C-alpha positions as CSV (number, residue, x, y, z in Angstrom):
1,M,26.9,-14.9,6.0
2,D,27.3,-15.7,9.7
3,L,24.3,-16.9,11.7
4,I,23.6,-14.8,14.8
5,R,21.9,-16.6,17.7
6,W,18.6,-15.0,18.7
7,D,18.8,-13.3,22.1
8,P,15.7,-11.4,23.4
9,R,17.9,-9.4,25.8
10,R,19.9,-7.9,22.9
11,R,16.8,-6.1,21.7
12,L,16.5,-4.4,25.1
13,A,20.1,-3.2,25.1
14,R,19.8,-1.2,21.9
15,S,20.0,2.5,22.1
16,F,17.8,5.2,20.8
17,F,20.3,6.0,18.1
18,D,20.4,2.3,16.9
19,D,16.6,2.4,16.5
20,F,16.7,5.8,14.8
21,F,19.2,4.6,12.2
22,D,17.3,1.4,11.6
23,M,14.2,3.5,10.7
24,M,16.3,5.6,8.3
25,Q,17.3,2.5,6.3
26,G,14.6,3.5,3.8
27,P,11.7,1.8,2.0
28,G,11.5,-1.9,1.5
29,R,12.7,-2.6,5.1
30,V,10.1,-4.4,7.3
31,R,9.2,-2.1,10.1
32,R,10.3,-2.7,13.7
33,G,8.2,-5.0,15.8
34,W,7.3,-7.7,13.3
35,H,9.6,-10.3,14.8
36,E,7.8,-10.0,18.1
37,G,4.4,-10.7,16.6
38,G,3.7,-7.0,16.7
39,M,2.5,-4.5,14.1
40,W,4.4,-4.5,10.7
41,E,3.8,-2.6,7.5
42,P,3.9,-4.1,4.0
43,A,6.4,-2.6,1.6
44,M,4.6,-0.6,-1.2
45,D,5.3,0.9,-4.6
46,V,3.1,3.8,-5.7
47,I,3.1,4.8,-9.3
48,D,1.4,8.0,-10.4
49,R,0.4,7.6,-14.1
50,K,-1.4,10.2,-16.3
51,N,-4.9,8.7,-15.7
52,E,-4.4,6.5,-12.6
53,I,-2.5,5.7,-9.5
54,V,-1.3,2.2,-9.1
55,V,-0.3,0.8,-5.7
56,K,1.6,-2.5,-5.3
57,A,1.9,-4.0,-1.8
58,E,4.0,-7.0,-0.8
59,L,1.9,-9.3,1.4
60,P,3.8,-12.6,1.5
61,G,2.0,-15.5,3.2
62,V,-1.3,-13.5,3.4
63,E,-4.6,-15.0,2.2
64,K,-6.8,-12.9,0.0
65,E,-9.6,-13.3,2.6
66,N,-7.4,-11.7,5.3
67,I,-6.9,-8.4,3.4
68,K,-9.2,-5.4,4.1
69,L,-9.0,-2.3,1.9
70,S,-10.7,1.0,2.6
71,L,-10.7,4.4,0.9
72,T,-11.5,7.4,3.1
73,D,-11.1,10.9,1.6
74,N,-7.7,10.6,-0.1
75,N,-6.4,7.9,2.2
76,L,-6.0,4.2,1.2
77,T,-5.7,1.8,4.0
78,I,-4.6,-1.9,3.7
79,Q,-4.9,-4.0,6.9
80,G,-5.2,-7.5,8.2
81,E,-3.4,-10.2,10.0
82,V,-0.9,-13.0,9.4
83,K,-1.0,-15.8,11.9
84,K,1.9,-18.0,12.9
85,E,1.8,-21.4,11.4
86,E,2.6,-23.3,14.6
87,E,4.1,-22.8,18.0
88,I,7.8,-23.4,18.2
89,K,9.9,-22.9,21.3
90,E,12.0,-19.7,20.9
91,E,15.2,-21.3,22.2
92,N,15.6,-23.5,19.1
93,Y,15.7,-20.6,16.7
94,Y,18.9,-19.5,15.0
95,C,17.1,-16.7,13.2
96,R,13.4,-15.6,12.8
97,E,12.7,-13.2,9.9
98,R,9.2,-14.2,8.7
99,A,6.6,-11.6,9.6
100,Y,3.4,-12.4,11.5
101,G,0.9,-10.4,13.5
102,S,-1.4,-7.5,12.5
103,Y,-0.4,-5.3,9.6
104,A,-1.7,-1.9,8.5
105,R,-0.6,0.8,6.2
106,T,-2.4,4.0,5.3
107,L,-1.3,5.9,2.2
108,S,-2.2,9.5,1.5
109,L,-3.0,9.6,-2.3
110,P,-1.6,12.5,-4.3
111,S,-4.9,13.3,-6.1
112,D,-8.7,12.6,-6.1
113,V,-9.6,9.2,-7.4
114,D,-12.9,7.9,-8.9
115,R,-14.0,5.6,-6.1
116,D,-16.5,3.7,-8.3
117,K,-13.8,2.5,-10.7
118,V,-11.1,1.3,-8.1
119,K,-9.9,-2.3,-8.9
120,A,-7.8,-4.6,-6.8
121,K,-6.2,-7.9,-7.7
122,F,-4.0,-10.3,-5.6
123,K,-1.6,-12.8,-7.0
124,D,1.6,-14.4,-5.7
125,G,1.7,-12.3,-2.5
126,I,1.4,-9.0,-4.4
127,L,-1.7,-6.8,-4.0
128,E,-2.2,-4.4,-6.9
129,I,-4.7,-1.6,-6.6
130,T,-5.6,0.6,-9.6
131,L,-7.1,3.9,-8.6
132,P,-8.4,5.9,-11.7
133,K,-8.0,9.6,-11.3
134,K,-11.1,11.8,-11.6
135,P,-11.2,13.6,-14.9
136,E,-10.9,17.0,-13.4
137,T,-7.6,16.0,-11.6
138,Q,-6.0,14.5,-14.7
139,P,-3.3,16.7,-16.3
140,K,-4.6,18.7,-19.3
141,E,-2.3,19.5,-22.2
142,I,-2.5,23.0,-23.5
143,T,-1.5,23.9,-27.0
144,I,0.5,27.0,-27.5
145,E,-0.4,29.0,-30.5
146,K,2.1,30.9,-32.7
147,G,1.9,34.6,-31.7
């Protein structure tokens, strides 16, 4: 892999189509603006199980105290900030890929959840949120009788 020298003017020269295709790269790609200390969004996995929804978010380098979770209606919001470790002059960089700055991500949940039973744990940079579904929104199996 070749190293590409960081040039702030190169960012300004990009076209609308370059930005469009960057956004279309798909999930797992850090959103635009993180390398400038701007807003970024953590990558997430959302698993819809029979009785619960599980959300896993990558938050590398984030301290547990810097994570704020909120649940409004059917919207789960994860937000906070990652601060730069130290000031380093930009001209010495060959490459800067570590994210810093504010982050926020709001996820619209596919069903109603039981707010009183929501649990969250944070380990090794992964935030895992378990959102139990309300009983009335869980799938119900129907037995078919012989006719």
